[in-house]
C-alpha positions in Angstrom: -82.3 11.3 10.7 -82.2 11.6 7.0 -79.1 10.7 4.9 -78.9 14.4 4.0 -78.7 15.2 7.8 -76.0 12.6 8.3 -74.0 14.0 5.4 -74.3 17.5 6.9 -73.0 16.3 10.2 -70.1 14.4 8.5 -69.2 17.3 6.3 -69.1 19.7 9.3 -67.0 17.3 11.4 -64.6 16.7 8.5 -64.2 20.4 8.1 -63.9 21.4 11.7 -62.1 18.4 13.4 -58.7 18.8 11.8 -58.4 22.4 13.0 -59.1 21.1 16.5 -56.9 18.0 16.3 -59.9 15.7 16.7 -60.3 12.3 15.2 -62.8 9.5 15.8 -65.8 7.7 14.6 -69.6 8.2 14.7 -72.1 5.4 14.5 -75.8 6.1 13.8 -78.5 3.6 14.4 -82.3 4.3 14.4 -82.1 7.8 15.8 -79.2 7.1 18.2 -75.6 8.0 18.0 -72.5 6.5 19.6 -69.3 8.5 19.1 -65.6 8.2 19.9 -63.7 11.4 20.1 -59.9 11.5 20.2 -57.6 14.4 20.8 -56.2 16.6 23.4 -58.2 16.8 26.6 -59.3 20.4 26.2 -60.1 19.9 22.5 -62.3 16.9 23.2 -64.0 18.6 26.1 -64.8 21.6 23.8 -66.3 19.5 21.1 -68.3 17.5 23.6 -69.6 20.7 25.2 -70.8 21.9 21.8 -72.5 18.5 21.2 -74.3 18.8 24.5 -75.5 22.3 23.8 -76.7 21.5 20.3 -80.5 21.6 20.3 -80.7 18.7 17.8 -79.5 16.3 20.5 -81.2 15.1 23.7 -79.9 12.8 26.4 -76.2 13.2 25.6 -74.2 10.9 27.9 -70.5 10.4 28.3 -70.0 6.7 28.8 -66.3 6.3 28.9 -63.5 8.9 29.1 -59.8 8.1 29.6 -56.4 9.1 28.4 -54.9 7.1 25.5 -51.3 6.4 24.5 -52.1 6.2 20.8 -55.1 7.2 18.7 -57.3 4.3 17.4 -58.5 6.4 14.4 -55.5 8.7 13.6 -56.4 9.4 10.0 -60.1 9.7 10.3 -61.3 13.3 10.6 -64.6 11.6 11.6 -65.6 8.2 10.3 -69.3 7.5 10.0 -71.2 4.3 9.9 -74.9 4.4 9.3 -76.2 1.1 10.6 -79.7 1.8 9.2 -78.6 1.2 5.6 -75.0 0.1 5.5 -74.2 -3.1 3.7 -70.5 -2.7 3.7 -70.0 -5.1 6.7 -72.0 -7.5 8.8 -73.2 -5.0 11.5 -75.3 -7.5 13.5 -73.1 -7.3 16.6 -72.8 -3.6 16.5 -76.6 -3.1 15.9 -77.3 -5.3 18.9 -74.7 -3.4 20.9 -76.2 0.0 20.0 -79.7 -1.2 20.9 -78.5 -2.4 24.3 -76.6 0.9 24.9 -79.8 3.0 24.7 -81.8 0.5 26.7 -79.5 -0.1 29.6 -79.6 2.2 32.6 -76.6 1.0 34.7 -73.5 3.1 34.1 -71.2 0.1 34.7 -73.2 -2.0 32.1 -73.0 0.9 29.6 -69.2 1.2 30.1 -68.7 -2.6 29.6 -70.8 -2.5 26.5 -69.1 0.7 25.2 -65.7 -1.0 25.5 -67.1 -4.0 23.5 -68.5 -1.5 20.9 -65.0 0.1 20.7 -63.5 -3.3 19.9 -66.0 -3.7 17.1 -65.1 -0.2 15.7 -61.5 -1.2 15.7 -62.3 -4.4 13.8 -64.3 -2.4 11.3 -61.4 0.0 10.8 -59.0 -2.9 10.2 -61.3 -4.5 7.6 -62.0 -1.3 5.8 -59.9 -0.3 2.8 -61.5 3.1 2.7 -62.2 5.7 5.4 -65.7 5.5 6.7 -66.4 9.1 5.5 -65.8 7.7 2.0 -68.7 5.3 2.4 -71.1 8.3 2.3 -70.7 10.6 -0.7 -70.2 14.2 0.5 -71.7 16.8 -2.0 
C-alpha cells in the first residue's frame, strides 16, 4: 500500500473513531495489517464488520477479543506504525512478529503471538513522545 493510501486510512479513522468511541493502533507491514480496536462491544463489532466488508481487504481474521478494564491507547484516535519505512524505533521484534502472524495457521499460535505483539505496542506507546498519527503527516 502506498503512503498516500495509509494516510487516507489514518485520516478516515481519526475522523470517524472519536464519534464511535473507538481508540487503538494499526500496524502496517509489507501489505499486512494488525490492528487493536478498543471501545464498547457494539462499537468495536460495528467497526470490525465494516473492515470485513471493505473490498480493499482480504482474509480479515479476528485473533483475540476480550473485555478490558482500562484502555491501552485511550488518547489515540488511531495510532499508525508503518513498519516498511519507519525509523522512529527499532521495529525488528515487531517486524518478525508480523511476518510470523501471517505465516502461522494455528489459532492458538496466532493468539500467543498477538499477545506478544500487544506487549510490543504498549512498549512503543510508552517510549513515544508523540501520538503515532503524528508520525505521518496528514494533509
